[in-house]
C-alpha positions, 0 to 999 in steps of 0.5 A: 540356568538350564542347559539344552542338549541338542545332540541325539543319542547317536551323537549326530547333530540335530537338524537345524537351518545351519546344519542342513546348509553345511551338510549340503555344501560338504556333500556337493564338495564330495560329489564334485571331487568324485565326479572330477577324479576320472577326468583328472586321471585321464588328463594325467595319463594323456600328459604322461603319454605326450611327454613319453612320446616327446622323449621317444622322438628326441631319442630317435633324432639323437640316434640318427645324428649319431649314425650320421656322424659315424657315416661321415667318419667312416667315409673320411677314413675311406677317402684317407686310405684311398689317398694314402695308397702309393700309386707308383707301387700300385701300378708296378704291382698291377703290371707284374700281375698282368704279365706274370708268366702267361707265355710260360703257362701257355708253353707248359700247357702246350707241352702237356697236351703234346705229351698226351698225343704220343 
């Protein structure tokens, strides 16, 4: 029985009908993968960018809602302070300030001016 050696000296398979079909299939698969890689990479980039933009808008809305909550709380605090002021004490204080020594001040000013005349 004789054995036939179908390999060449370089170790590559000898060209046969099956070998060329396999080679073509592998080559086409490699070309397809290499050709689709840029599109897949750009798709991944666009998807990541869209996700990041969505998170950006979610954070902006959350900050606006927190700001609205703080605004309502500060408004309520101000209204509570206004309602807690004793109106009678406030009116008495206003009356004292408005009448505090106006006649005395005018009399003192008139006395000083008359002293400059003489």
